[in-house]
C-alpha positions in Angstrom: -67.7 39.6 43.1 -71.0 41.0 43.9 -71.7 41.2 47.5 -75.5 39.8 48.6 -76.4 43.6 49.6 -75.6 44.1 45.5 -77.8 41.3 44.7 -80.4 42.6 46.4 -80.0 46.2 45.5 -79.8 47.3 49.2 -77.8 49.2 51.9 -75.6 47.7 54.1 -78.0 49.6 57.1 -81.3 48.0 55.2 -83.3 46.5 58.0 -85.2 43.4 57.8 -88.5 44.8 56.3 -85.9 46.5 53.3 -84.3 43.1 52.6 -87.8 41.1 52.3 -89.2 43.7 50.7 -86.3 44.3 47.8 -86.5 40.0 47.6 -90.2 39.9 46.6 -89.5 42.6 43.9 -86.7 40.8 42.1 -88.0 37.4 42.6 -91.1 38.8 41.0 -88.9 40.2 38.2 -86.6 37.5 37.6 -89.2 34.7 38.0 -88.3 32.6 34.6 -92.1 32.3 33.9 -92.2 36.1 33.2 -89.0 37.5 32.6 -88.0 38.5 29.5 -84.3 36.7 30.3 -83.4 33.7 28.4 -84.5 30.8 31.1 -81.1 29.8 32.3 -80.4 33.6 32.9 -83.6 33.7 34.7 -82.8 30.8 37.0 -79.4 31.9 37.5 -80.6 35.3 38.5 -83.2 34.4 41.0 -80.6 31.4 42.1 -78.6 34.2 43.5 -81.8 36.7 45.3 -82.1 33.4 46.8 -79.0 32.7 48.2 -78.7 36.4 48.9 -81.8 37.1 51.0 -81.6 33.5 52.6 -78.2 35.0 54.3 -79.5 38.1 54.9 -83.0 37.4 56.4 -81.5 35.9 59.2 -79.6 38.1 61.8 -77.1 35.4 62.6 -75.8 34.6 59.3 -76.2 38.2 58.3 -73.4 39.0 61.2 -71.2 36.3 60.4 -71.8 37.7 56.8 -70.8 41.1 57.6 -67.9 40.2 59.5 -66.4 38.4 56.7 -67.4 41.5 54.3 -65.8 43.4 56.5 -62.1 41.1 57.0 -61.9 40.9 53.4 -61.9 45.1 53.1 -58.9 44.8 54.8 -57.1 42.2 52.6 
């Protein structure tokens, strides 16, 4: 399973500016009206990008997500 960090193509230590920049870059690239991908695939990609950004852009939700990732690493 891909992490939100992998979805946005960023390091786990990325700053909020890096997260935002990556989100905007990918949102433009995979927007259903401009991408070369089939519309269904583009919508799936943009949905994953939006979810990743919504989690990682908020410090509290990012912290919870990181804690869950770290917990899962030790299973």
